[in-house]
N, C-alpha and C positions, 0 to 999 in steps of 0.2 A: 235802677239797675245798679248792684254793687259788685265791685271787684276786689275779693278779698286780699289779693295778693298786693294791690296797691293802696287797698281802704278809700278807692276811689268812688263816687256815689254820682251816677248820670241820671238826671232827670230826662224820662221818657214819656212823650204825651201820646197818647193812645186813639185820640181823635174820634171819641165816642160823644154821642149826645142822645139824651134821653135814656129809651130803654137800652140800647146797647152800651151806653157809658157804665161800665160794671168793673169792677176790681179785678174779674174775670179778663176781660179785656186788656187791662192795665199788666197783667201778668203775660199774656201771649204779645202784648206790645216789649216788653222788656226784653222777652225772648227773642222776638223779631232783631231789637236793636242789638242784643248779644250777638246772635249771630251775623247780622250785618258789620259788627265791629272785628269780626273774625275769630271770635272766640271757638272753640271746640270743646269745650267741658263746660255746660250748663246745668245749672242745679235750681230746682223749683221747689217750691212748699204745694205746688196745684196740680195733684191728680189728675182733676178735670182738665187742666189744660193739656198735660200730657195724653189724656185721651183723645182730646179733640184733634191732636196733632197726628197723633197715632191714625184716627179713623180719617184725617183728611188724607194722609200720604196712602193710605188702603184702599180707600172707597171716596176719592174724590166726588163722587155723582150723589152722594149724601150729604155733602155740605153746600152744596148749590145754593140753597137759600135761607143757611146758617146765618145768625145775625152777625158773625164775626168772620163770615167767610173770605172779606177781603184780605185779614192780616192772617187768616191761616191759608190762604194762597199763597201769600209772601213767604211764609215759614216753610211752606212746603215747597216752594221753589228753590229756595235757598240751600234745604237739605239735599234736595235733589240732585243739584246741579254743584255740591260742593265737591272741591277736588280731594279733599281730606275726610277722614271719618269724624263725625259730630256725634257727641256723647250727651244724653239729656237725662239728669238724674232728677230723682224724687227724692227729699227728704222731710225728716217729719217736722212739721212746723211746731213753734215755740218750744223749741228743744236747744236753746241756747247757740245755734248756729250762727256765727259771726254776721252781720248785716241782714239778719232776717228781720227783726224789729224795724230796721229802717227802712227795708225795700218794701215792708207791710205798710208801713204810717205813708210813704209815699206814693201807693199804689191807693189807698181809702183816698187820699188828699186829691189826687188825680181824677178818682172818680167821682167826686164831688164837686167838680168845676164843670163849667159850662161853656166857655170861651177858651178853646183849647186849639193846638197846631194840627197840620194833618201828621197823620201816623205816616203816611206815603212821603211826606216831606221828611221827617225824621227820619227814616229808616234809608231814603235815597242819598240824604246827606251825610248820613253817617255821624248824626249826633245823638 
């Protein structure tokens, strides 16, 4: 997770193993962590993540058996219960956006790891 205003980089551990340990999960975990930190303007280059979040909000019954349903449920819960508006933006990848290369490298690294902590722990502890 990259915060351009402060140039701060936070490592988010998505708790994926095997087939669910994907770059997509890392992106969803970063969105969840940003929401947990109270950010209201969140940008991602993952259109797939935004579509999954939208589908989770509109049709949660369709994601009951989704491999990423745990993290999608957390994101939807935060979005539904936020006292302020939250804006999710899609930006073009590899277009010189500050921090995008760094965030992509971190996501790829995390997706390749096998011994990582729980995203539940990361999200609930605010790290």
